[in-house]
MARGUDREN-534327 format. One record per residue: residue in three letters; x, y negated, z negated of N, C-alpha, C in turn. Coordinates in steps of 0.1 Angstrom, whole numbers, padded with zeros to 4 digits, always signed. Layout:
<vofis>
ALAXYZXYZXYZ...
</vofis>
This chain:
<vofis>
MET+0221-0024+0136+0214-0031+0147+0199-0029+0144ALA+0191-0040+0144+0177-0039+0142+0170-0032+0154LEU+0161-0023+0151+0152-0016+0161+0139-0023+0161SER+0133-0024+0173+0119-0028+0174+0111-0016+0170LEU+0098-0018+0166+0089-0007+0162+0088+0003+0173GLN+0087-0001+0186+0086+0008+0197+0098+0017+0198GLU+0110+0011+0196+0122+0018+0197+0123+0028+0185ALA+0120+0024+0173+0121+0032+0161+0112+0044+0162PHE+0100+0043+0167+0090+0054+0167+0090+0062+0180SER+0098+0058+0190+0098+0064+0203+0104+0078+0202SER+0111+0081+0192+0118+0094+0191+0108+0105+0185VAL+0096+0101+0180+0087+0111+0175+0083+0121+0186GLU+0083+0134+0183+0080+0144+0193+0065+0145+0194ASP+0059+0145+0206+0045+0146+0208+0040+0160+0205PRO+0031+0162+0195+0027+0175+0192+0016+0181+0201ARG+0012+0174+0212+0002+0179+0220+0008+0186+0232VAL+0000+0195+0238+0003+0202+0250+0001+0192+0262GLU+0009+0193+0273+0009+0183+0283-0005+0180+0289ARG-0013+0191+0291-0026+0188+0298-0036+0181+0290HIS-0033+0179+0277-0042+0172+0268-0038+0157+0265LYS-0028+0153+0273-0022+0139+0270-0029+0129+0279ARG-0039+0122+0274-0045+0111+0282-0039+0098+0277HIS-0034+0098+0265-0028+0085+0259-0014+0088+0255MET-0005+0079+0257+0009+0080+0253+0010+0080+0238LEU+0018+0088+0232+0020+0089+0218+0024+0076+0212ILE+0033+0069+0218+0038+0056+0212+0027+0046+0212ASP+0018+0047+0222+0006+0038+0223-0003+0040+0211ILE-0005+0053+0207-0014+0056+0196-0008+0051+0183ILE+0005+0054+0181+0012+0050+0169+0012+0034+0168MET+0015+0027+0178+0016+0013+0178+0002+0007+0176LEU-0009+0013+0182-0022+0008+0179-0026+0010+0165ALA-0022+0021+0159-0025+0023+0145-0018+0013+0136ILE-0005+0011+0139+0002+0001+0131-0004-0013+0131CYS-0007-0017+0144-0013-0031+0145-0026-0032+0138ALA-0034-0021+0139-0047-0021+0133-0047-0021+0118VAL-0038-0013+0112-0037-0013+0098-0032-0026+0092ILE-0022-0032+0099-0018-0045+0094-0029-0056+0095SER-0039-0054+0104-0050-0063+0106-0062-0059+0099GLY-0061-0050+0089-0072-0047+0080-0079-0034+0082ALA-0075-0026+0092-0082-0013+0094-0077-0003+0083ASP-0087+0004+0077-0084+0013+0067-0088+0028+0070GLY-0092+0030+0083-0096+0043+0087-0096+0044+0102TRP-0099+0056+0108-0098+0059+0122-0108+0051+0130GLU-0120+0050+0126-0130+0042+0134-0127+0028+0134ALA-0121+0022+0123-0117+0008+0123-0105+0006+0133ILE-0096+0016+0134-0085+0015+0143-0090+0014+0158GLU-0100+0023+0161-0106+0023+0174-0113+0009+0177GLN-0120+0005+0167-0128-0008+0169-0118-0020+0171PHE-0107-0020+0163-0097-0030+0165-0091-0030+0179GLY-0088-0017+0184-0083-0016+0197-0092-0021+0208LYS-0105-0018+0207-0114-0022+0217-0116-0038+0217ASN-0115-0044+0206-0116-0058+0205-0104-0066+0209LYS-0092-0059+0207-0079-0066+0210-0072-0059+0222GLN-0079-0053+0231-0073-0045+0241-0064-0054+0250ASP-0069-0066+0254-0060-0074+0262-0048-0078+0255TRP-0048-0082+0243-0036-0085+0235-0027-0074+0234LEU-0032-0062+0231-0024-0050+0229-0016-0047+0242ARG-0022-0049+0254-0016-0046+0267-0004-0054+0269LYS-0002-0065+0262+0011-0073+0263+0022-0065+0258TRP+0020-0054+0249+0030-0047+0242+0031-0032+0245ILE+0019-0027+0248+0019-0012+0251+0010-0010+0263ASP+0012+0002+0270+0006+0004+0283-0009+0006+0283LEU-0014+0015+0274-0028+0018+0274-0034+0021+0287GLU-0027+0030+0295-0032+0033+0309-0046+0037+0309ASN-0050+0045+0300-0064+0050+0300-0073+0044+0289GLY-0070+0032+0286-0078+0024+0276-0075+0028+0262ILE-0084+0025+0253-0083+0028+0239-0087+0042+0236PRO-0079+0050+0229-0083+0064+0225-0095+0063+0215SER-0103+0074+0215-0113+0075+0205-0108+0077+0191HIS-0116+0074+0181-0111+0076+0167-0108+0090+0164ASP-0116+0100+0171-0113+0114+0169-0099+0117+0175CYS-0096+0112+0186-0083+0114+0192-0072+0109+0184ILE-0073+0097+0179-0063+0090+0170-0061+0099+0158ALA-0072+0103+0151-0071+0111+0139-0064+0124+0142ARG-0067+0131+0152-0061+0144+0155-0046+0143+0158VAL-0042+0133+0166-0028+0132+0169-0020+0128+0157ILE-0024+0118+0149-0017+0114+0137-0016+0125+0127ALA-0027+0133+0126-0026+0144+0116-0017+0155+0120ARG-0013+0156+0133-0004+0167+0138+0011+0163+0138ILE+0014+0150+0136+0028+0146+0137+0034+0149+0123PRO+0044+0157+0123+0051+0160+0110+0055+0147+0103SER+0051+0146+0090+0054+0134+0083+0069+0131+0082ALA+0077+0142+0082+0092+0140+0081+0097+0133+0092GLU+0092+0135+0104+0096+0127+0116+0092+0113+0115MET+0080+0110+0110+0076+0096+0109+0084+0089+0098THR+0087+0096+0087+0096+0090+0077+0109+0087+0082ASP+0115+0096+0090+0129+0093+0095+0128+0080+0104CYS+0118+0079+0112+0116+0067+0121+0114+0054+0112PHE+0106+0055+0102+0104+0044+0093+0117+0039+0086ILE+0125+0049+0081+0137+0046+0074+0147+0040+0084ALA+0148+0045+0096+0157+0039+0107+0153+0025+0110TRP+0140+0022+0111+0136+0009+0113+0139-0001+0101VAL+0136+0004+0089+0138-0004+0077+0153-0007+0076SER+0162+0003+0078+0176+0001+0076+0182-0010+0085GLY+0175-0013+0096+0179-0023+0106+0175-0037+0101ILE+0165-0039+0093+0160-0052+0089+0162-0055+0074ALA+0164-0045+0066+0165-0047+0052+0180-0051+0049GLU+0181-0063+0043+0195-0068+0039+0197-0065+0025LEU+0203-0053+0022+0206-0050+0008+0219-0055+0004THR+0219-0063-0007+0232-0069-0011+0237-0061-0023GLN+0250-0063-0026+0257-0056-0037+0249-0059-0050GLY+0245-0048-0057+0238-0049-0069+0223-0050-0067GLU+0218-0048-0055+0203-0047-0052+0197-0037-0061VAL+0186-0040-0068+0179-0030-0076+0169-0023-0067VAL+0171-0009-0066+0162-0001-0059+0154+0008-0069ALA+0141+0005-0070+0133+0012-0080+0126+0024-0073ILE+0127+0036-0079+0121+0048-0073+0110+0052-0083ASP+0098+0054-0077+0086+0058-0085+0076+0065-0076GLY+0067+0073-0083+0057+0080-0075+0044+0075-0077LYS+0035+0078-0067+0021+0074-0068+0012+0084-0061THR+0001+0087-0067-0009+0096-0061-0020+0089-0054ALA-0023+0094-0042-0034+0088-0034-0046+0096-0039ARG-0055+0090-0047-0064+0098-0055-0074+0106-0047HIS-0079+0100-0036-0089+0107-0028-0084+0115-0016SER-0071+0118-0016-0065+0125-0005-0066+0141-0007TYR-0073+0145-0018-0074+0159-0020-0083+0166-0009ASN-0081+0179-0007-0089+0186+0003-0095+0198-0003ARG-0107+0197-0008-0114+0209-0015-0115+0221-0005LYS-0118+0218+0007-0120+0229+0017-0108+0238+0018ASP-0096+0232+0019-0084+0239+0020-0077+0241+0006LYS-0084+0237-0004-0079+0239-0018-0065+0232-0020LEU-0064+0220-0014-0052+0212-0015-0055+0200-0024GLY-0045+0197-0034-0047+0186-0043-0043+0173-0036ALA-0045+0162-0043-0042+0149-0038-0027+0147-0035ILE-0023+0140-0025-0009+0139-0022-0002+0129-0032HIS+0010+0132-0035+0018+0124-0044+0031+0120-0037MET+0032+0107-0034+0044+0101-0027+0053+0095-0036VAL+0066+0097-0034+0077+0090-0041+0083+0080-0032SER+0083+0068-0037+0088+0056-0028+0100+0049-0034ALA+0108+0043-0026+0119+0035-0030+0116+0020-0026TRP+0117+0012-0036+0114-0003-0034+0126-0011-0037ALA+0131-0019-0027+0142-0028-0029+0137-0041-0035ASN+0140-0044-0047+0134-0056-0054+0137-0069-0048GLN+0150-0072-0045+0154-0085-0040+0149-0087-0025ALA+0151-0076-0017+0147-0077-0003+0132-0077-0002GLY+0125-0072-0012+0110-0071-0012+0105-0062-0001MET+0111-0050-0001+0107-0041+0010+0107-0026+0005SER+0098-0018+0010+0098-0004+0008+0109+0002+0018LEU+0118+0010+0012+0129+0016+0020+0125+0030+0025GLY+0115+0036+0020+0112+0049+0024+0104+0057+0014GLN+0098+0068+0018+0090+0076+0009+0090+0091+0013VAL+0088+0100+0004+0087+0114+0007+0075+0119-0002LYS+0069+0129+0003+0058+0136-0004+0064+0147-0013THR+0058+0148-0025+0062+0159-0034+0055+0172-0028GLU+0062+0183-0029+0056+0195-0024+0045+0200-0033GLU+0036+0207-0027+0025+0213-0035+0030+0221-0047LYS+0025+0220-0058+0029+0227-0071+0043+0223-0075SER+0047+0211-0071+0060+0206-0075+0058+0192-0081ASN+0070+0185-0083+0068+0171-0089+0079+0162-0084GLU+0081+0151-0090+0090+0141-0085+0105+0145-0086ILE+0108+0155-0095+0121+0159-0098+0128+0165-0085THR+0120+0172-0077+0125+0178-0065+0125+0168-0053ALA+0115+0158-0054+0114+0149-0043+0124+0138-0043ILE+0128+0133-0055+0137+0122-0056+0151+0125-0049PRO+0157+0136-0051+0170+0138-0044+0169+0138-0029VAL+0157+0143-0024+0155+0143-0010+0154+0129-0005LEU+0147+0120-0012+0146+0106-0008+0159+0099-0009LEU+0167+0102-0019+0180+0096-0021+0189+0099-0009ASP+0189+0112-0005+0197+0116+0007+0194+0109+0019MET+0181+0104+0021+0177+0097+0033+0182+0083+0033LEU+0185+0077+0021+0187+0062+0020+0202+0059+0020GLU+0205+0047+0025+0218+0041+0024+0218+0031+0012ILE+0223+0036+0001+0222+0028-0012+0235+0025-0018LYS+0246+0025-0010+0259+0022-0016+0259+0008-0022GLY+0264+0007-0035+0265-0006-0041+0252-0010-0048CYS+0241-0002-0047+0228-0006-0053+0227-0001-0067ILE+0217-0006-0075+0214-0001-0088+0201+0007-0087ILE+0201+0020-0089+0189+0028-0088+0182+0029-0102THR+0169+0025-0102+0162+0026-0115+0151+0037-0113ILE+0149+0045-0123+0139+0056-0122+0133+0058-0136ASP+0120+0061-0137+0114+0063-0150+0119+0077-0155ALA+0113+0080-0167+0118+0092-0174+0117+0105-0167MET+0108+0106-0158+0107+0119-0150+0120+0122-0142GLY+0126+0111-0138+0138+0112-0130+0151+0113-0138CYS+0150+0113-0151+0162+0114-0159+0167+0128-0160GLN+0174+0132-0149+0179+0146-0148+0194+0145-0144THR+0202+0155-0148+0216+0154-0145+0219+0155-0130ASP+0211+0164-0123+0213+0165-0109+0210+0152-0101ILE+0200+0144-0106+0196+0132-0100+0207+0121-0102ALA+0212+0121-0115+0223+0112-0118+0236+0115-0109GLU+0239+0128-0107+0250+0131-0099+0248+0127-0085LYS+0236+0129-0080+0233+0125-0066+0235+0110-0064ILE+0231+0102-0073+0232+0088-0072+0247+0084-0072ILE+0255+0090-0080+0269+0087-0080+0275+0092-0067GLU+0271+0103-0061+0276+0107-0048+0273+0097-0037LYS+0262+0090-0039+0258+0080-0029+0265+0067-0032GLN+0274+0066-0041+0282+0054-0045+0273+0043-0050ALA+0263+0047-0058+0254+0037-0064+0255+0038-0079ASP+0249+0028-0086+0248+0028-0101+0234+0033-0104TYR+0232+0037-0117+0218+0041-0121+0215+0035-0135VAL+0202+0033-0136+0195+0029-0149+0184+0039-0150LEU+0185+0049-0159+0174+0059-0160+0168+0059-0174ALA+0154+0057-0173+0147+0057-0186+0147+0071-0193VAL+0148+0071-0206+0149+0083-0214+0137+0084-0223LYS+0130+0095-0222+0119+0098-0232+0120+0112-0237ASP+0109+0118-0242+0110+0131-0248+0112+0143-0239ASN+0112+0140-0226+0116+0151-0217+0131+0155-0218GLN+0138+0145-0223+0152+0148-0227+0153+0145-0243LYS+0147+0154-0250+0144+0152-0264+0156+0148-0272PHE+0167+0156-0272+0178+0154-0280+0186+0141-0276LEU+0186+0139-0263+0192+0126-0258+0185+0114-0263HIS+0171+0115-0262+0163+0104-0266+0164+0101-0281GLU+0165+0112-0289+0166+0110-0304+0180+0104-0307ALA+0190+0108-0300+0204+0103-0303+0204+0088-0300ILE+0199+0084-0288+0199+0070-0284+0190+0061-0294THR+0179+0066-0298+0170+0059-0307+0177+0057-0320ASP+0183+0068-0326+0190+0067-0339+0201+0057-0338TYR+0209+0058-0327+0221+0049-0325+0216+0034-0326PHE+0206+0030-0319+0203+0016-0319+0196+0012-0332GLU+0189+0021-0339+0184+0017-0352+0195+0014-0362VAL+0206+0022-0361+0217+0020-0370+0226+0008-0366ALA+0229+0007-0353+0238-0003-0348+0232-0017-0349ILE+0219-0019-0347+0213-0032-0348+0212-0036-0363ALA+0209-0026-0371+0208-0029-0386+0222-0032-0392ALA+0233-0028-0385+0246-0030-0391+0251-0044-0389HIS+0245-0052-0380+0249-0066-0378+0264-0067-0375ASN+0270-0057-0368+0284-0057-0365+0286-0053-0350PRO+0283-0062-0341+0283-0059-0327+0297-0053-0322GLU+0307-0059-0327+0321-0054-0322+0323-0040-0326LEU+0320-0036-0339+0322-0023-0343+0313-0013-0336CYS+0301-0017-0332+0292-0008-0325+0293-0009-0310LEU+0302-0017-0305+0303-0019-0291+0290-0024-0284LEU+0283-0033-0292+0269-0036-0288+0269-0050-0282GLN+0262-0051-0270+0259-0064-0263+0244-0067-0265HIS+0241-0080-0265+0227-0084-0268+0223-0095-0258HIS+0211-0094-0253+0206-0105-0244+0191-0107-0247THR+0187-0119-0248+0172-0122-0251+0166-0130-0240GLU+0154-0127-0236+0146-0135-0227+0133-0138-0232THR+0128-0150-0230+0114-0153-0235+0106-0159-0224ASN+0094-0153-0223+0084-0158-0213+0071-0161-0219ALA+0065-0172-0215+0052-0176-0220+0043-0180-0208ALA+0031-0173-0207+0022-0177-0196+0008-0171-0199HIS-0002-0178-0195-0016-0174-0196-0019-0169-0211GLY-0014-0176-0220-0018-0173-0234-0010-0162-0240ARG+0000-0157-0233+0008-0145-0237+0023-0150-0239ILE+0029-0146-0250+0043-0148-0253+0050-0135-0253GLU+0060-0133-0245+0068-0121-0245+0083-0124-0248ILE+0088-0117-0258+0103-0118-0261+0109-0104-0257ARG+0118-0104-0248+0125-0092-0244+0139-0092-0250ARG+0142-0083-0259+0156-0082-0265+0162-0070-0259CYS+0173-0072-0251+0180-0061-0244+0193-0058-0251TYR+0196-0046-0253+0208-0041-0260+0215-0031-0251LEU+0228-0032-0250+0236-0023-0242+0249-0019-0250SER+0252-0006-0250+0264-0002-0258+0272+0008-0249THR+0285+0007-0250+0293+0017-0243+0298+0028-0252CYS+0293+0028-0264+0296+0039-0274+0288+0051-0271LEU+0295+0061-0266+0288+0074-0262+0291+0085-0271ASP+0298+0083-0283+0303+0094-0291+0291+0102-0297THR+0280+0095-0300+0269+0102-0307+0260+0109-0298LEU+0262+0109-0285+0253+0115-0275+0256+0130-0274PRO+0246+0138-0273+0248+0153-0271+0252+0155-0257ASP+0264+0161-0255+0268+0165-0241+0268+0154-0231ALA+0274+0142-0235+0274+0130-0227+0281+0133-0213SER+0291+0143-0213+0298+0146-0201+0289+0152-0190ARG+0278+0157-0194+0268+0163-0184+0263+0152-0174TRP+0263+0140-0179+0258+0129-0170+0268+0122-0162LYS+0269+0125-0150+0279+0120-0141+0279+0105-0141GLY+0291+0099-0143+0292+0084-0142+0287+0076-0154LEU+0282+0083-0164+0276+0076-0175+0286+0067-0182LYS+0282+0055-0184+0291+0045-0191+0284+0038-0203SER+0271+0038-0204+0265+0031-0214+0251+0036-0217ILE+0245+0032-0229+0232+0034-0232+0225+0021-0235GLY+0212+0020-0233+0205+0007-0234+0192+0008-0241MET+0187-0003-0246+0174-0004-0252+0168-0017-0248VAL+0155-0017-0245+0148-0030-0243+0136-0030-0253GLU+0136-0040-0261+0125-0042-0271+0117-0053-0266SER+0104-0050-0263+0095-0061-0258+0085-0064-0269GLU+0085-0077-0274+0076-0081-0284+0066-0091-0277ARG+0053-0086-0277+0043-0094-0270+0032-0099-0280THR+0029-0112-0278+0019-0118-0287+0008-0123-0278VAL-0004-0117-0279-0016-0121-0271-0027-0124-0281ASN-0033-0136-0280-0044-0140-0289-0041-0138-0304GLY-0028-0141-0307-0025-0140-0321-0021-0126-0326LYS-0022-0116-0317-0019-0102-0321-0005-0098-0314THR+0004-0093-0322+0017-0089-0318+0019-0074-0317SER+0025-0070-0306+0028-0055-0304+0043-0055-0300ILE+0049-0044-0304+0064-0042-0301+0065-0028-0294ASP+0072-0028-0283+0074-0016-0275+0090-0015-0272ARG+0095-0003-0274+0109+0000-0272+0111+0010-0261ARG+0120+0008-0252+0123+0017-0241+0138+0019-0241HIS+0142+0032-0239+0156+0036-0240+0161+0041-0226TYR+0174+0039-0224+0180+0042-0211+0194+0047-0212ILE+0198+0054-0201+0212+0057-0199+0216+0051-0186CYS+0228+0046-0185+0232+0039-0172+0247+0038-0170THR+0250+0034-0158+0264+0032-0154+0269+0018-0155LEU+0261+0009-0160+0264-0005-0161+0272-0008-0174LYS+0280-0018-0174+0287-0023-0186+0284-0037-0191ASP+0275-0044-0183+0271-0057-0186+0257-0058-0190VAL+0254-0064-0202+0240-0063-0206+0230-0072-0198LYS+0235-0082-0192+0226-0090-0183+0222-0083-0170SER+0232-0075-0165+0229-0067-0153+0219-0056-0157PHE+0221-0050-0169+0211-0040-0173+0198-0046-0175ALA+0197-0058-0182+0184-0064-0184+0177-0067-0171HIS+0184-0072-0162+0178-0075-0148+0173-0062-0142ALA+0181-0052-0142+0176-0039-0135+0164-0033-0142ALA+0164-0033-0156+0153-0027-0163+0140-0035-0160ARG+0141-0048-0159+0129-0056-0156+0125-0054-0141ALA+0135-0054-0132+0132-0054-0118+0125-0041-0114HIS+0127-0030-0122+0121-0017-0119+0106-0018-0117TRP+0099-0028-0125+0085-0029-0124+0080-0035-0111GLY+0089-0039-0102+0086-0044-0089+0079-0034-0081VAL+0083-0021-0083+0077-0010-0075+0062-0009-0078GLU+0058-0012-0091+0044-0011-0095+0037-0023-0090ASN+0043-0035-0092+0035-0048-0090+0035-0051-0075SER+0046-0049-0068+0047-0054-0054+0044-0043-0044LEU+0044-0030-0048+0041-0019-0038+0029-0012-0042HIS+0029-0005-0053+0017+0003-0057+0004-0005-0059TRP+0005-0016-0065-0006-0025-0067-0012-0030-0054VAL-0003-0034-0045-0007-0039-0032-0014-0027-0024LEU-0008-0015-0025-0014-0004-0017-0028-0001-0022ASP-0030-0002-0035-0043+0001-0041-0053-0010-0038VAL-0049-0023-0041-0059-0034-0041-0061-0040-0027THR-0050-0042-0020-0051-0048-0007-0053-0038+0004PHE-0047-0027+0004-0048-0017+0014-0058-0005+0010ARG-0063-0006-0002-0074+0003-0006-0070+0018-0005GLU-0057+0021-0008-0052+0035-0006-0060+0045-0015ASP-0063+0041-0027-0070+0051-0036-0084+0054-0031ASP-0090+0045-0023-0103+0048-0017-0103+0056-0004SER-0091+0058+0001-0090+0065+0014-0094+0079+0013ARG-0103+0084+0023-0107+0098+0024-0099+0105+0035ILE-0089+0099+0040-0080+0106+0050-0073+0118+0043ARG-0075+0130+0048-0069+0141+0041-0065+0153+0050THR-0066+0152+0063-0064+0163+0072-0049+0164+0076GLY-0043+0175+0076-0029+0177+0081-0019+0167+0075TYR-0011+0161+0084-0001+0152+0079-0007+0137+0079ALA-0020+0136+0081-0025+0122+0082-0024+0114+0069PRO-0026+0120+0057-0025+0111+0045-0011+0105+0044GLU+0000+0113+0046+0014+0108+0045+0017+0098+0056ASN+0012+0101+0068+0015+0092+0079+0008+0079+0078PHE-0005+0079+0072-0012+0067+0070-0005+0058+0059THR+0001+0065+0049+0008+0058+0039+0020+0051+0045ILE+0027+0057+0055+0038+0050+0062+0033+0038+0069PHE+0021+0039+0076+0016+0027+0082+0013+0016+0072ARG+0008+0019+0060+0005+0009+0050+0018+0003+0045GLN+0028+0011+0042+0041+0005+0037+0048-0003+0047LEU+0047+0002+0060+0053-0006+0071+0046-0020+0072GLY+0033-0020+0070+0025-0032+0070+0029-0041+0059ILE+0031-0036+0047+0036-0044+0036+0049-0051+0039ASN+0058-0043+0044+0072-0048+0048+0071-0060+0058LEU+0063-0058+0068+0062-0068+0078+0054-0081+0073LEU+0044-0079+0066+0036-0090+0060+0045-0098+0050LYS+0053-0091+0042+0061-0098+0032+0072-0105+0039LYS+0077-0100+0050+0088-0106+0058+0083-0119+0064GLU+0070-0120+0068+0065-0132+0074+0066-0144+0064SER+0070-0155+0068+0075-0166+0059+0065-0175+0053SER+0052-0174+0057+0042-0183+0051+0040-0179+0037LYS+0034-0188+0029+0032-0187+0015+0019-0180+0011MET+0011-0174+0021-0001-0168+0018+0001-0154+0011SER-0009-0150+0004-0008-0136-0002-0009-0126+0009ILE-0005-0113+0005-0006-0102+0015-0020-0101+0019LYS-0030-0102+0011-0044-0101+0014-0048-0111+0025LYS-0044-0124+0023-0047-0134+0032-0040-0132+0045LYS-0028-0128+0045-0020-0126+0057-0027-0115+0065ARG-0032-0104+0058-0038-0093+0065-0051-0098+0072PHE-0058-0107+0066-0070-0113+0072-0067-0122+0083GLU-0056-0130+0082-0052-0138+0092-0047-0130+0105ALA-0041-0119+0102-0036-0110+0113-0048-0104+0121ALA-0059-0102+0114-0072-0097+0120-0078-0108+0129LEU-0076-0120+0126-0083-0131+0133-0074-0138+0144ASN-0061-0139+0141-0052-0147+0148-0042-0139+0156ASP-0043-0139+0170-0034-0131+0178-0020-0136+0177LYS-0018-0149+0176-0004-0154+0175+0002-0151+0162PHE-0005-0151+0151+0000-0148+0138+0004-0133+0138ARG-0005-0124+0143-0003-0110+0143+0009-0107+0152GLU+0011-0114+0163+0022-0112+0172+0035-0116+0165ARG+0035-0126+0157+0047-0131+0150+0050-0120+0139VAL+0041-0115+0132+0043-0105+0121+0049-0092+0127ILE+0043-0087+0138+0046-0074+0142+0057-0073+0152PHE+0058-0082+0161+0067-0081+0173+0078-0091+0173LEU+0076-0102+0166+0087-0113+0167+0094-0115+0154ALA+0092-0107+0144+0099-0108+0131+0114-0106+0132
</vofis>
């Protein structure tokens, strides 16, 4: 059942003592969400949006004591544990995201470059996100722990998500036996990129495809082949995808839970008469080369449709928000905004929709409350 935003975030526990509560917590959260979708990139902009749209906001939230100051908004958001906000975000998304069988869910990390805190000697936050390619939505995100990396964060994120029947794609950092096992436990498939962090596995897959392709005997090598060609803006790209269920040459193949095949994507790009070739290698649970080719290509959706939009349209890398839980929580507001704006059916870009939401009360209402 789909939850409204107010319903989804109403379970967040208020971190303030009772005597300091002049503004309801859900009012502050909803004000921030509405403002971020409408172009606000910081606390003062959220307050300014609230003061200019106070009458419109009162249609949806109480605002008994008016619009809170930007200092109040910043303090409150910084004190809400990001794990609580993430749980609410995922609960809301699960009600509106229509994940079909075979949906490609790409998992990847991104650093908010200016979220470091020199005063407290804290580095920039690094968030790991899950992006549903066909649904066009962020499903959730978790922060990597200080002095840790994506390897520990990915299983935490997977545990939060309902991914049964999906195909999980992760870059080479996530090519770990524990992560593969976790995906199988969640009744999903995986396509994991393999590089030199799994040195012997990478060497074995590379050697296999060099020999198998040169042999020109697909049946003997259990080799499937699929080619795609794209030409646009003066660039020609030929993608040759290979998949094999021959696992005999792999070192300790049994360590990888559910492993059924190995794959390679060879991208030949010609730009201005110059040609380059790039090869990427994978382990996966798929047996059909077209499914593999689709999943390998769809993985880049997390970069193009999520990370690029966060940087360019929501200016995440320029954000100086860095106190307490505020950087993680503001990332949730941005990703929630992307989901809502993508769900809106007009053909405008996310940037134009955000500008329209700033100007047009009816459009903003449709995006946030009537979707």
